[in-house]
C-alpha positions as CSV (number, residue, x, y, z in Angstrom):
1,M,-87.6,112.2,-75.7
2,K,-84.9,114.4,-74.6
3,W,-87.5,116.8,-72.6
4,Y,-88.6,113.7,-70.9
5,W,-85.3,112.8,-69.6
6,Q,-84.6,116.2,-68.7
7,V,-87.5,116.5,-66.3
8,M,-86.9,112.8,-65.0
9,R,-83.5,114.0,-64.1
10,Q,-84.6,116.8,-62.3
11,Y,-86.8,114.5,-60.3
12,A,-87.4,116.6,-57.3
13,T,-86.0,120.0,-58.2
14,F,-88.7,122.8,-57.6
15,R,-86.1,125.7,-57.8
16,G,-85.2,127.2,-61.2
17,R,-87.5,127.8,-64.3
18,A,-88.8,125.4,-66.9
19,S,-89.6,126.8,-70.4
20,R,-92.8,126.3,-72.0
21,E,-91.3,124.0,-74.5
22,E,-89.9,121.8,-71.7
23,Y,-93.3,121.6,-69.9
24,W,-95.6,121.1,-72.9
25,M,-93.3,118.4,-74.5
26,F,-93.2,116.6,-71.4
27,F,-96.9,116.7,-71.0
28,L,-97.1,115.3,-74.7
29,L,-94.9,112.4,-73.8
30,E,-96.8,111.9,-70.7
31,L,-100.1,111.6,-73.0
32,C,-98.3,109.5,-75.4
33,L,-97.1,106.9,-72.9
34,W,-100.6,106.8,-71.1
35,L,-102.1,106.0,-74.6
36,L,-99.3,103.4,-75.0
37,F,-100.4,102.0,-71.7
38,F,-103.9,101.9,-72.6
39,G,-103.5,100.4,-76.0
40,F,-101.2,97.8,-74.6
41,G,-104.2,96.7,-72.1
42,I,-106.5,96.5,-75.0
43,A,-104.4,95.0,-77.5
44,T,-103.1,92.2,-75.1
45,G,-106.7,91.6,-73.7
46,L,-105.0,92.5,-70.3
47,N,-107.5,92.4,-67.6
48,K,-109.2,96.1,-67.2
49,E,-108.7,95.8,-63.4
50,I,-105.0,94.8,-63.5
51,Y,-104.4,97.6,-65.7
52,F,-106.4,100.4,-63.8
53,L,-105.5,99.2,-60.4
54,L,-102.0,98.2,-61.0
55,L,-100.0,99.2,-63.8
56,Y,-101.3,102.9,-64.5
57,P,-101.6,103.9,-60.9
58,A,-97.9,102.4,-60.5
59,Y,-96.7,104.6,-63.2
60,C,-98.5,107.6,-62.0
61,L,-96.8,107.3,-58.3
62,L,-93.4,106.9,-60.0
63,T,-93.7,110.2,-62.2
64,A,-95.9,112.1,-59.8
65,C,-92.8,114.0,-58.3
66,P,-91.3,115.0,-61.5
67,R,-94.9,116.0,-63.0
68,L,-95.4,118.1,-60.0
69,A,-91.7,119.7,-60.2
70,V,-91.8,120.7,-63.6
71,T,-95.3,122.2,-63.2
72,W,-93.9,124.1,-60.2
73,R,-90.8,125.2,-62.2
74,R,-93.0,126.5,-65.1
75,Y,-95.1,128.7,-62.8
76,H,-91.2,130.1,-61.6
77,D,-90.7,130.8,-65.5
78,M,-93.7,132.9,-65.3
79,N,-92.3,134.8,-62.1
80,K,-95.3,133.3,-60.0
81,S,-95.1,131.0,-57.2
82,G,-95.3,127.4,-57.5
83,L,-98.1,127.4,-55.2
84,N,-100.3,128.5,-58.1
85,I,-100.6,124.9,-58.9
86,F,-103.3,124.6,-56.2
87,W,-105.6,126.6,-58.3
88,G,-106.2,123.1,-59.8
89,A,-108.0,122.1,-56.7
90,V,-111.1,124.8,-57.4
91,P,-114.0,122.7,-58.4
92,V,-114.9,122.8,-62.1
93,V,-112.9,126.0,-63.2
94,G,-109.7,125.3,-61.5
95,P,-108.1,122.9,-63.9
96,F,-109.1,125.5,-66.9
97,I,-107.3,128.4,-65.1
98,V,-104.2,126.0,-64.5
99,L,-104.1,125.1,-68.2
100,I,-104.6,128.3,-69.4
101,S,-101.8,129.8,-67.1
102,L,-99.4,127.1,-68.1
103,A,-99.8,128.0,-71.7
104,A,-98.5,131.7,-71.1
105,S,-95.1,132.7,-72.1
106,G,-92.2,133.0,-69.3
107,T,-90.4,136.5,-68.5
108,K,-87.6,137.2,-70.8
109,G,-84.3,137.3,-69.0
110,P,-83.8,136.8,-65.3
111,N,-86.5,137.0,-62.7
112,N,-87.0,136.2,-59.2
113,Y,-86.5,132.6,-59.9
114,G,-83.5,132.2,-61.9
115,L,-82.1,133.0,-65.4
116,D,-84.1,132.5,-68.5
117,P,-84.1,128.5,-69.5
118,L,-84.3,129.7,-73.2
119,N,-80.8,131.3,-72.9
120,Q,-79.2,128.3,-71.3
121,P,-77.7,125.3,-72.8
122,V,-79.9,122.1,-72.6
123,A,-78.1,119.3,-71.1
124,D,-77.5,116.4,-73.7
125,S,-78.0,112.7,-72.8
C-alpha cells in the first residue's frame, strides 16, 4: 500500500525516476482496486450503468494524472523520454511495446533524469 500512496503523493510529478517495483506495485494495486470495484458492483446488485458510467470512470479520472506521472517517471528510470508512453497509441502493437518496455530494468546509478531510485530512501507514511 505504501507504493500506492507514494505515487499519489507525487500526483503530478513528471520529473525524476520511478523504480520498476514502484511502478508495478502501483499497477497491481490499481488492478486490485478495479477488481474490488467490479466485485462490489456485482455483489451489491448495483446497476451496471451506474457502475460503468459513474463510479469507475470517476475513479479513473481521479487517478489518471498519477498513473500517467508514474509511467512517465518509469521511462525516465530507463533513461528514456517520457514521451515514449505515446507508443501505446499505435494500433494493435502499441500497448505491447509499452508493456514490454516498462518491464525492463532501469539504469544503474544516476542518469539524465536523476539519481537511482533504488539507492534512495523511500519516504514512509
